[in-house]
The first five atom37 places (N, CA, C, CB, O) and aatype in JSON, in Angstrom:
{
  "aatype": [20, 20, 20, 20, 20, 20, 20, 20, 20, 20, 20, 20, 20, 20, 20, 20, 20, 20, 20, 20, 20, 20, 20, 20, 20, 20, 20, 20, 20, 20, 20, 20, 20, 20, 20, 20, 20, 20, 20, 20, 20, 20, 20, 20, 20, 20, 20, 20, 20, 20, 20, 20, 20, 20, 20, 20, 20, 20, 20, 20, 20, 20, 20, 20, 20, 20, 20, 20, 20, 20, 20, 20, 20, 20, 20, 20, 20, 20, 20, 20, 20, 20, 20, 20, 20, 20, 20, 20, 20, 20, 20, 20, 20, 20, 20, 20, 20, 20, 20, 20, 20, 20, 20, 20, 20, 20, 20, 20, 20, 20, 20, 20, 20, 20, 20, 20, 20, 20],
  "atom_mask": [
    [1, 1, 1, 1, 1],
    [1, 1, 1, 1, 1],
    [1, 1, 1, 1, 1],
    [1, 1, 1, 1, 1],
    [1, 1, 1, 1, 1],
    [1, 1, 1, 1, 1],
    [1, 1, 1, 1, 1],
    [1, 1, 1, 1, 1],
    [1, 1, 1, 1, 1],
    [1, 1, 1, 1, 1],
    [1, 1, 1, 1, 1],
    [1, 1, 1, 1, 1],
    [1, 1, 1, 1, 1],
    [1, 1, 1, 1, 1],
    [1, 1, 1, 1, 1],
    [1, 1, 1, 1, 1],
    [1, 1, 1, 1, 1],
    [1, 1, 1, 1, 1],
    [1, 1, 1, 1, 1],
    [1, 1, 1, 1, 1],
    [1, 1, 1, 1, 1],
    [1, 1, 1, 1, 1],
    [1, 1, 1, 1, 1],
    [1, 1, 1, 1, 1],
    [1, 1, 1, 1, 1],
    [1, 1, 1, 1, 1],
    [1, 1, 1, 1, 1],
    [1, 1, 1, 1, 1],
    [1, 1, 1, 1, 1],
    [1, 1, 1, 1, 1],
    [1, 1, 1, 1, 1],
    [1, 1, 1, 1, 1],
    [1, 1, 1, 1, 1],
    [1, 1, 1, 1, 1],
    [1, 1, 1, 1, 1],
    [1, 1, 1, 1, 1],
    [1, 1, 1, 1, 1],
    [1, 1, 1, 1, 1],
    [1, 1, 1, 1, 1],
    [1, 1, 1, 1, 1],
    [1, 1, 1, 1, 1],
    [1, 1, 1, 1, 1],
    [1, 1, 1, 1, 1],
    [1, 1, 1, 1, 1],
    [1, 1, 1, 1, 1],
    [1, 1, 1, 1, 1],
    [1, 1, 1, 1, 1],
    [1, 1, 1, 1, 1],
    [1, 1, 1, 1, 1],
    [1, 1, 1, 1, 1],
    [1, 1, 1, 1, 1],
    [1, 1, 1, 1, 1],
    [1, 1, 1, 1, 1],
    [1, 1, 1, 1, 1],
    [1, 1, 1, 1, 1],
    [1, 1, 1, 1, 1],
    [1, 1, 1, 1, 1],
    [1, 1, 1, 1, 1],
    [1, 1, 1, 1, 1],
    [1, 1, 1, 1, 1],
    [1, 1, 1, 1, 1],
    [1, 1, 1, 1, 1],
    [1, 1, 1, 1, 1],
    [1, 1, 1, 1, 1],
    [1, 1, 1, 1, 1],
    [1, 1, 1, 1, 1],
    [1, 1, 1, 1, 1],
    [1, 1, 1, 1, 1],
    [1, 1, 1, 1, 1],
    [1, 1, 1, 1, 1],
    [1, 1, 1, 1, 1],
    [1, 1, 1, 1, 1],
    [1, 1, 1, 1, 1],
    [1, 1, 1, 1, 1],
    [1, 1, 1, 1, 1],
    [1, 1, 1, 1, 1],
    [1, 1, 1, 1, 1],
    [1, 1, 1, 1, 1],
    [1, 1, 1, 1, 1],
    [1, 1, 1, 1, 1],
    [1, 1, 1, 1, 1],
    [1, 1, 1, 1, 1],
    [1, 1, 1, 1, 1],
    [1, 1, 1, 1, 1],
    [1, 1, 1, 1, 1],
    [1, 1, 1, 1, 1],
    [1, 1, 1, 1, 1],
    [1, 1, 1, 1, 1],
    [1, 1, 1, 1, 1],
    [1, 1, 1, 1, 1],
    [1, 1, 1, 1, 1],
    [1, 1, 1, 1, 1],
    [1, 1, 1, 1, 1],
    [1, 1, 1, 1, 1],
    [1, 1, 1, 1, 1],
    [1, 1, 1, 1, 1],
    [1, 1, 1, 1, 1],
    [1, 1, 1, 1, 1],
    [1, 1, 1, 1, 1],
    [1, 1, 1, 1, 1],
    [1, 1, 1, 1, 1],
    [1, 1, 1, 1, 1],
    [1, 1, 1, 1, 1],
    [1, 1, 1, 1, 1],
    [1, 1, 1, 1, 1],
    [1, 1, 1, 1, 1],
    [1, 1, 1, 1, 1],
    [1, 1, 1, 1, 1],
    [1, 1, 1, 1, 1],
    [1, 1, 1, 1, 1],
    [1, 1, 1, 1, 1],
    [1, 1, 1, 1, 1],
    [1, 1, 1, 1, 1],
    [1, 1, 1, 1, 1],
    [1, 1, 1, 1, 1],
    [1, 1, 1, 1, 1],
    [1, 1, 1, 1, 1],
    [1, 1, 1, 1, 1]
  ],
  "atom_positions": [
    [[4.69, 11.08, -14.72], [3.48, 10.28, -14.62], [2.27, 11.21, -14.76], [3.43, 9.5, -13.28], [2.27, 12.32, -14.23]],
    [[1.27, 10.73, -15.47], [0.05, 11.51, -15.61], [-0.78, 11.4, -14.33], [-0.77, 11.03, -16.83], [-0.33, 10.82, -13.34]],
    [[-1.95, 11.94, -14.37], [-2.84, 11.92, -13.21], [-3.02, 10.49, -12.68], [-4.21, 12.53, -13.56], [-3.1, 9.54, -13.45]],
    [[-3.07, 10.38, -11.37], [-3.25, 9.07, -10.74], [-4.63, 8.5, -11.06], [-3.06, 9.17, -9.23], [-5.62, 9.23, -11.12]],
    [[-4.67, 7.19, -11.26], [-5.97, 6.53, -11.35], [-6.5, 6.35, -9.93], [-5.86, 5.16, -12.09], [-5.77, 6.53, -8.96]],
    [[-7.76, 6.0, -9.82], [-8.34, 5.77, -8.5], [-7.59, 4.66, -7.77], [-9.84, 5.41, -8.62], [-7.3, 4.79, -6.58]],
    [[-7.26, 3.58, -8.47], [-6.55, 2.47, -7.84], [-5.16, 2.89, -7.4], [-6.46, 1.28, -8.8], [-4.73, 2.52, -6.3]],
    [[-4.44, 3.65, -8.21], [-3.12, 4.13, -7.81], [-3.22, 5.0, -6.57], [-2.46, 4.92, -8.97], [-2.39, 4.9, -5.67]],
    [[-4.23, 5.87, -6.5], [-4.43, 6.71, -5.34], [-4.71, 5.86, -4.11], [-5.57, 7.71, -5.58], [-4.17, 6.14, -3.03]],
    [[-5.54, 4.83, -4.25], [-5.85, 3.95, -3.13], [-4.61, 3.2, -2.64], [-6.93, 2.95, -3.54], [-4.42, 3.04, -1.43]],
    [[-3.76, 2.76, -3.56], [-2.53, 2.06, -3.18], [-1.6, 3.02, -2.44], [-1.82, 1.48, -4.44], [-1.05, 2.66, -1.4]],
    [[-1.42, 4.22, -2.96], [-0.58, 5.2, -2.26], [-1.14, 5.5, -0.87], [-0.46, 6.5, -3.07], [-0.38, 5.59, 0.09]],
    [[-2.43, 5.64, -0.78], [-3.06, 5.92, 0.51], [-2.84, 4.76, 1.5], [-4.57, 6.17, 0.33], [-2.62, 4.99, 2.68]],
    [[-2.9, 3.52, 0.99], [-2.7, 2.35, 1.85], [-1.27, 2.26, 2.37], [-3.04, 1.08, 1.08], [-1.03, 1.62, 3.4]],
    [[-0.33, 2.88, 1.68], [1.08, 2.81, 2.08], [1.57, 4.12, 2.71], [1.94, 2.46, 0.87], [2.76, 4.28, 2.94]],
    [[0.66, 5.03, 2.98], [1.05, 6.37, 3.42], [1.7, 6.41, 4.8], [-0.15, 7.25, 3.43], [2.48, 7.33, 5.08]],
    [[1.41, 5.44, 5.66], [1.95, 5.52, 7.02], [3.02, 4.47, 7.34], [0.84, 5.38, 8.0], [3.71, 4.59, 8.35]],
    [[3.16, 3.46, 6.49], [4.14, 2.41, 6.77], [4.3, 1.54, 5.53], [3.7, 1.55, 7.99], [3.46, 1.57, 4.63]],
    [[5.37, 0.76, 5.5], [5.55, -0.2, 4.42], [4.49, -1.29, 4.56], [6.98, -0.81, 4.44], [4.22, -1.76, 5.66]],
    [[3.91, -1.68, 3.45], [2.86, -2.72, 3.42], [3.18, -3.71, 2.3], [1.45, -2.08, 3.22], [3.74, -3.35, 1.27]],
    [[2.79, -4.97, 2.53], [2.94, -5.96, 1.46], [1.64, -6.02, 0.66], [3.3, -7.36, 2.05], [0.65, -5.38, 1.01]],
    [[1.66, -6.79, -0.41], [0.51, -6.87, -1.31], [-0.75, -7.3, -0.57], [0.8, -7.83, -2.45], [-1.83, -6.75, -0.81]],
    [[-0.63, -8.28, 0.32], [-1.81, -8.75, 1.03], [-2.45, -7.66, 1.87], [-1.45, -9.93, 1.91], [-3.67, -7.51, 1.88]],
    [[-1.64, -6.9, 2.58], [-2.19, -5.82, 3.41], [-2.78, -4.71, 2.57], [-1.09, -5.25, 4.33], [-3.81, -4.12, 2.93]],
    [[-2.15, -4.41, 1.44], [-2.69, -3.39, 0.54], [-4.04, -3.86, 0.0], [-1.7, -3.11, -0.63], [-5.0, -3.09, -0.01]],
    [[-4.1, -5.1, -0.44], [-5.35, -5.66, -0.96], [-6.46, -5.58, 0.1], [-5.15, -7.13, -1.41], [-7.57, -5.13, -0.19]],
    [[-6.16, -6.01, 1.31], [-7.16, -5.98, 2.38], [-7.63, -4.56, 2.67], [-6.61, -6.62, 3.65], [-8.82, -4.31, 2.87]],
    [[-6.69, -3.62, 2.68], [-7.01, -2.23, 2.96], [-7.97, -1.66, 1.92], [-5.74, -1.39, 3.01], [-8.85, -0.87, 2.24]],
    [[-7.79, -2.06, 0.68], [-8.59, -1.53, -0.42], [-9.89, -2.29, -0.61], [-7.78, -1.55, -1.7], [-10.92, -1.7, -0.94]],
    [[-9.87, -3.59, -0.42], [-10.99, -4.44, -0.83], [-11.9, -4.94, 0.28], [-10.46, -5.6, -1.55], [-12.92, -5.56, 0.0]],
    [[-11.55, -4.68, 1.53], [-12.4, -5.11, 2.64], [-12.89, -3.9, 3.41], [-11.64, -6.08, 3.57], [-12.22, -2.87, 3.47]],
    [[-14.06, -4.05, 4.01], [-14.61, -2.99, 4.84], [-15.17, -3.6, 6.11], [-15.69, -2.19, 4.07], [-15.57, -4.77, 6.12]],
    [[-15.2, -2.82, 7.17], [-15.72, -3.3, 8.45], [-17.22, -3.47, 8.36], [-15.34, -2.32, 9.59], [-17.92, -2.63, 7.79]],
    [[-17.71, -4.55, 8.93], [-19.14, -4.8, 8.99], [-19.5, -5.2, 10.42], [-19.56, -5.9, 7.98], [-18.96, -6.17, 10.95]],
    [[-20.41, -4.47, 11.03], [-20.86, -4.81, 12.38], [-21.79, -6.02, 12.37], [-21.56, -3.61, 13.02], [-22.04, -6.62, 13.41]],
    [[-22.3, -6.37, 11.19], [-23.18, -7.53, 11.07], [-22.43, -8.8, 11.49], [-23.7, -7.67, 9.62], [-21.33, -9.05, 11.01]],
    [[-23.01, -9.57, 12.35], [-22.46, -10.83, 12.87], [-21.19, -10.64, 13.7], [-22.16, -11.75, 11.72], [-20.52, -11.63, 14.0]],
    [[-20.86, -9.43, 14.07], [-19.67, -9.2, 14.88], [-20.01, -9.35, 16.35], [-19.06, -7.8, 14.61], [-20.97, -8.76, 16.84]],
    [[-19.24, -10.14, 17.04], [-19.41, -10.35, 18.47], [-18.05, -10.16, 19.12], [-20.02, -11.78, 18.79], [-17.15, -10.98, 18.92]],
    [[-17.89, -9.1, 19.88], [-16.59, -8.8, 20.49], [-16.12, -9.92, 21.41], [-16.67, -7.5, 21.28], [-14.92, -10.07, 21.62]],
    [[-17.04, -10.71, 21.95], [-16.67, -11.82, 22.83], [-16.15, -13.03, 22.03], [-17.86, -12.24, 23.68], [-15.55, -13.95, 22.6]],
    [[-16.4, -13.01, 20.72], [-15.97, -14.14, 19.87], [-14.95, -13.63, 18.85], [-17.2, -14.79, 19.15], [-15.33, -13.05, 17.84]],
    [[-13.66, -13.85, 19.12], [-12.64, -13.33, 18.19], [-12.7, -13.97, 16.81], [-11.27, -13.53, 18.78], [-12.09, -13.46, 15.87]],
    [[-13.41, -15.08, 16.67], [-13.52, -15.73, 15.36], [-14.74, -15.23, 14.58], [-13.6, -17.25, 15.54], [-14.98, -15.68, 13.46]],
    [[-15.52, -14.32, 15.17], [-16.71, -13.85, 14.46], [-16.31, -13.03, 13.23], [-17.61, -13.0, 15.4], [-15.26, -12.39, 13.21]],
    [[-17.15, -13.08, 12.23], [-16.89, -12.39, 10.98], [-17.24, -10.92, 11.12], [-17.68, -13.04, 9.81], [-18.37, -10.59, 11.49]],
    [[-16.31, -10.05, 10.84], [-16.63, -8.62, 10.87], [-15.97, -7.84, 9.74], [-16.23, -8.04, 12.2], [-16.03, -6.61, 9.73]],
    [[-15.36, -8.51, 8.81], [-14.87, -7.86, 7.6], [-15.63, -8.46, 6.43], [-13.31, -8.04, 7.43], [-15.92, -9.66, 6.42]],
    [[-15.95, -7.64, 5.45], [-16.61, -8.14, 4.25], [-15.99, -7.47, 3.03], [-18.15, -7.89, 4.3], [-15.32, -6.45, 3.14]],
    [[-16.23, -8.08, 1.89], [-15.72, -7.5, 0.65], [-16.44, -6.18, 0.4], [-15.91, -8.47, -0.56], [-17.67, -6.09, 0.52]],
    [[-15.67, -5.17, 0.05], [-16.24, -3.85, -0.24], [-17.05, -3.91, -1.52], [-15.12, -2.78, -0.36], [-16.75, -4.69, -2.42]],
    [[-18.08, -3.1, -1.58], [-18.93, -3.11, -2.77], [-18.17, -2.62, -4.02], [-20.16, -2.24, -2.55], [-18.5, -3.01, -5.14]],
    [[-17.18, -1.79, -3.81], [-16.38, -1.3, -4.94], [-14.97, -1.9, -4.92], [-16.3, 0.25, -4.91], [-13.99, -1.21, -5.21]],
    [[-14.88, -3.18, -4.58], [-13.59, -3.86, -4.49], [-12.85, -3.8, -5.83], [-13.78, -5.33, -4.04], [-13.47, -3.85, -6.89]],
    [[-11.55, -3.7, -5.74], [-10.69, -3.61, -6.92], [-10.08, -4.98, -7.18], [-9.57, -2.51, -6.74], [-9.62, -5.63, -6.24]],
    [[-10.05, -5.44, -8.43], [-9.43, -6.75, -8.71], [-7.94, -6.75, -8.33], [-9.59, -7.1, -10.21], [-7.25, -5.74, -8.48]],
    [[-7.48, -7.88, -7.84], [-6.08, -8.02, -7.45], [-5.14, -7.67, -8.6], [-5.8, -9.45, -6.97], [-4.12, -7.03, -8.38]],
    [[-5.48, -8.07, -9.81], [-4.62, -7.78, -10.96], [-4.45, -6.27, -11.17], [-5.2, -8.41, -12.24], [-3.38, -5.81, -11.56]],
    [[-5.5, -5.5, -10.89], [-5.43, -4.04, -11.03], [-4.54, -3.43, -9.95], [-6.84, -3.43, -10.97], [-3.83, -2.46, -10.2]],
    [[-4.59, -3.99, -8.75], [-3.74, -3.51, -7.66], [-2.28, -3.8, -7.97], [-4.14, -4.16, -6.32], [-1.42, -2.94, -7.76]],
    [[-1.98, -4.99, -8.48], [-0.6, -5.36, -8.82], [-0.07, -4.45, -9.93], [-0.53, -6.84, -9.26], [1.07, -4.01, -9.87]],
    [[-0.89, -4.18, -10.93], [-0.46, -3.29, -12.01], [-0.21, -1.88, -11.49], [-1.52, -3.26, -13.14], [0.74, -1.22, -11.91]],
    [[-1.05, -1.42, -10.58], [-0.84, -0.09, -9.98], [0.47, -0.07, -9.2], [-2.02, 0.28, -9.05], [1.22, 0.9, -9.28]],
    [[0.75, -1.13, -8.44], [2.01, -1.21, -7.7], [3.2, -1.1, -8.66], [2.09, -2.52, -6.9], [4.14, -0.34, -8.41]],
    [[3.15, -1.87, -9.75], [4.25, -1.86, -10.72], [4.48, -0.46, -11.28], [3.96, -2.84, -11.87], [5.62, 0.0, -11.34]],
    [[3.42, 0.21, -11.68], [3.55, 1.55, -12.25], [4.03, 2.57, -11.21], [2.22, 2.0, -12.84], [4.83, 3.45, -11.54]],
    [[3.55, 2.45, -9.99], [3.98, 3.38, -8.94], [5.44, 3.2, -8.59], [3.12, 3.2, -7.7], [6.14, 4.17, -8.32]],
    [[5.92, 1.95, -8.59], [7.34, 1.69, -8.35], [8.16, 2.21, -9.53], [7.6, 0.17, -8.12], [9.18, 2.87, -9.34]],
    [[7.72, 1.9, -10.75], [8.44, 2.36, -11.94], [8.56, 3.88, -11.99], [7.75, 1.86, -13.19], [9.55, 4.42, -12.49]],
    [[7.54, 4.58, -11.48], [7.54, 6.04, -11.48], [8.08, 6.64, -10.18], [6.15, 6.55, -11.73], [7.95, 7.84, -9.95]],
    [[8.67, 5.78, -9.34], [9.32, 6.18, -8.1], [8.39, 6.89, -7.11], [10.49, 7.07, -8.41], [8.82, 7.77, -6.35]],
    [[7.12, 6.51, -7.14], [6.17, 7.01, -6.15], [6.08, 6.05, -4.96], [4.79, 7.22, -6.79], [5.61, 6.43, -3.89]],
    [[6.54, 4.83, -5.17], [6.67, 3.83, -4.11], [8.08, 3.26, -4.16], [5.61, 2.7, -4.26], [8.67, 3.13, -5.23]],
    [[8.61, 2.93, -2.99], [9.88, 2.2, -2.93], [9.57, 0.79, -2.46], [10.91, 2.91, -1.97], [8.51, 0.53, -1.88]],
    [[10.49, -0.12, -2.71], [10.31, -1.53, -2.37], [11.44, -1.99, -1.48], [10.23, -2.4, -3.64], [12.59, -1.6, -1.66]],
    [[11.09, -2.82, -0.51], [12.11, -3.48, 0.29], [11.62, -4.89, 0.61], [12.44, -2.68, 1.6], [10.42, -5.17, 0.55]],
    [[12.56, -5.74, 0.95], [12.22, -7.09, 1.36], [12.23, -7.16, 2.87], [13.2, -8.13, 0.75], [12.82, -6.3, 3.52]],
    [[11.6, -8.17, 3.46], [11.53, -8.25, 4.92], [12.88, -8.14, 5.63], [10.88, -9.54, 5.31], [12.94, -7.69, 6.77]],
    [[13.96, -8.54, 4.98], [15.29, -8.44, 5.59], [15.75, -6.98, 5.69], [16.3, -9.25, 4.78], [16.78, -6.71, 6.31]],
    [[15.01, -6.06, 5.09], [15.36, -4.65, 5.16], [16.2, -4.16, 3.99], [16.09, -4.39, 6.42], [16.53, -2.98, 3.93]],
    [[16.54, -5.05, 3.07], [17.35, -4.65, 1.93], [16.52, -3.87, 0.93], [17.96, -5.88, 1.26], [15.4, -4.26, 0.59]],
    [[17.06, -2.76, 0.45], [16.45, -2.08, -0.69], [16.85, -2.86, -1.93], [16.89, -0.58, -0.78], [17.91, -3.48, -1.96]],
    [[16.01, -2.83, -2.93], [16.34, -3.59, -4.14], [16.26, -2.69, -5.35], [15.4, -4.79, -4.3], [15.47, -1.75, -5.41]],
    [[17.07, -3.01, -6.3], [16.93, -2.45, -7.64], [16.39, -3.6, -8.46], [18.31, -1.87, -8.23], [17.12, -4.54, -8.78]],
    [[15.12, -3.53, -8.81], [14.5, -4.67, -9.47], [14.69, -4.59, -10.98], [13.02, -4.75, -9.13], [14.48, -3.53, -11.57]],
    [[15.07, -5.69, -11.59], [15.13, -5.7, -13.05], [13.72, -5.76, -13.61], [15.98, -6.91, -13.56], [12.83, -6.39, -13.03]],
    [[13.52, -5.13, -14.72], [12.18, -5.06, -15.3], [11.65, -6.44, -15.71], [12.18, -4.14, -16.5], [10.44, -6.6, -15.85]],
    [[12.53, -7.41, -15.89], [12.06, -8.74, -16.28], [11.82, -9.66, -15.08], [13.05, -9.39, -17.21], [11.43, -10.81, -15.27]],
    [[12.04, -9.2, -13.86], [11.78, -9.98, -12.66], [10.74, -9.27, -11.82], [13.09, -10.21, -11.84], [11.06, -8.36, -11.04]],
    [[9.49, -9.67, -11.98], [8.4, -9.01, -11.29], [8.05, -9.69, -9.96], [7.18, -8.96, -12.17], [7.01, -9.4, -9.37]],
    [[8.91, -10.57, -9.49], [8.64, -11.26, -8.22], [8.57, -10.29, -7.05], [9.7, -12.32, -7.96], [7.96, -10.6, -6.03]],
    [[9.19, -9.14, -7.18], [9.14, -8.16, -6.1], [7.71, -7.73, -5.8], [9.99, -6.93, -6.46], [7.41, -7.33, -4.67]],
    [[6.82, -7.82, -6.78], [5.42, -7.44, -6.56], [4.74, -8.37, -5.56], [4.66, -7.46, -7.89], [3.84, -7.94, -4.84]],
    [[5.17, -9.62, -5.51], [4.55, -10.6, -4.62], [5.3, -10.73, -3.29], [4.49, -11.95, -5.3], [4.71, -11.11, -2.29]],
    [[6.6, -10.41, -3.29], [7.41, -10.62, -2.08], [7.8, -9.33, -1.37], [8.66, -11.37, -2.45], [8.19, -9.37, -0.2]],
    [[7.7, -8.21, -2.05], [8.19, -6.95, -1.49], [7.22, -6.27, -0.56], [8.53, -6.03, -2.59], [6.03, -6.6, -0.49]],
    [[7.76, -5.31, 0.16], [6.99, -4.41, 1.02], [7.13, -3.03, 0.4], [7.49, -4.43, 2.53], [8.22, -2.63, 0.01]],
    [[6.03, -2.29, 0.31], [5.98, -1.05, -0.43], [5.75, 0.13, 0.5], [4.89, -1.1, -1.5], [4.88, 0.1, 1.37]],
    [[6.56, 1.17, 0.3], [6.44, 2.39, 1.09], [6.38, 3.59, 0.18], [7.6, 2.52, 2.07], [7.02, 3.63, -0.87]],
    [[5.61, 4.56, 0.58], [5.45, 5.77, -0.22], [6.73, 6.61, -0.16], [4.23, 6.59, 0.26], [7.36, 6.71, 0.89]],
    [[7.09, 7.2, -1.27], [8.26, 8.09, -1.34], [7.78, 9.53, -1.18], [9.04, 7.9, -2.69], [6.58, 9.8, -1.13]],
    [[8.72, 10.46, -1.1], [8.35, 11.87, -1.03], [7.56, 12.28, -2.27], [9.6, 12.76, -0.88], [6.58, 13.02, -2.17]],
    [[7.99, 11.8, -3.43], [7.26, 12.1, -4.66], [5.85, 11.5, -4.61], [8.03, 11.55, -5.9], [4.9, 12.1, -5.1]],
    [[5.73, 10.33, -4.01], [4.42, 9.7, -3.84], [3.52, 10.49, -2.91], [4.59, 8.29, -3.31], [2.32, 10.63, -3.17]],
    [[4.09, 11.03, -1.83], [3.31, 11.87, -0.9], [2.8, 13.11, -1.61], [4.16, 12.26, 0.33], [1.67, 13.54, -1.41]],
    [[3.66, 13.7, -2.44], [3.26, 14.88, -3.19], [2.12, 14.54, -4.15], [4.46, 15.45, -3.97], [1.14, 15.27, -4.23]],
    [[2.26, 13.42, -4.86], [1.22, 13.01, -5.8], [-0.09, 12.7, -5.07], [1.67, 11.78, -6.6], [-1.17, 13.05, -5.55]],
    [[0.0, 12.05, -3.92], [-1.19, 11.7, -3.14], [-1.92, 12.96, -2.66], [-0.8, 10.83, -1.94], [-3.14, 13.02, -2.71]],
    [[-1.17, 13.94, -2.21], [-1.8, 15.15, -1.68], [-2.27, 16.1, -2.77], [-0.84, 15.86, -0.76], [-3.12, 16.95, -2.52]],
    [[-1.71, 15.98, -3.97], [-2.08, 16.92, -5.04], [-3.16, 16.4, -5.95], [-0.88, 17.25, -5.85], [-3.57, 17.1, -6.87]],
    [[-3.65, 15.18, -5.72], [-4.65, 14.61, -6.61], [-5.78, 13.94, -5.82], [-3.99, 13.59, -7.54], [-6.01, 12.74, -5.95]],
    [[-6.49, 14.73, -4.99], [-7.51, 14.13, -4.14], [-8.7, 13.58, -4.92], [-8.0, 15.13, -3.16], [-9.38, 12.68, -4.42]],
    [[-8.98, 14.08, -6.12], [-10.13, 13.6, -6.9], [-9.96, 12.15, -7.33], [-10.34, 14.47, -8.13], [-10.95, 11.45, -7.54]],
    [[-8.73, 11.69, -7.46], [-8.5, 10.32, -7.91], [-9.07, 9.31, -6.93], [-7.0, 10.07, -8.1], [-9.53, 8.25, -7.34]],
    [[-9.04, 9.63, -5.64], [-9.54, 8.71, -4.63], [-11.04, 8.81, -4.4], [-8.83, 8.94, -3.36], [-11.61, 8.0, -3.67]],
    [[-11.67, 9.79, -5.01], [-13.1, 9.97, -4.81], [-13.86, 8.89, -5.56], [-13.56, 11.36, -5.27], [-13.44, 8.47, -6.63]],
    [[-14.98, 8.43, -5.01], [-15.78, 7.41, -5.7], [-16.21, 7.9, -7.05], [-17.0, 7.02, -4.87], [-16.55, 9.07, -7.23]],
    [[-16.19, 7.0, -8.02], [-16.57, 7.36, -9.4], [-18.07, 7.43, -9.56], [-15.99, 6.37, -10.4], [-18.56, 7.72, -10.65]]
  ]
}
């Protein structure tokens, strides 16, 4: 695999400590904490907002696919089964949980510029 794109680096970073599904990865990348309108006494108060440099969902899904194909991420389903996904069945992108592999950790630590703001 060539140098990581910014989105690929962000996806690897989002999965660096635990397996995450697409929704959690998206939230990690595209939302940021906002103290505006936050009231600790009101658990329904709004305190997350869309990040100014939010990444489109389609770009995150494509990054996931490439990272799995290049064995920088592994995939499992909630039942704990590892899967060997056929290239013509991309449903794993929507249903799977993604975890960084050793090769992914190496790529994440060796390419810090990819995660830097453009």
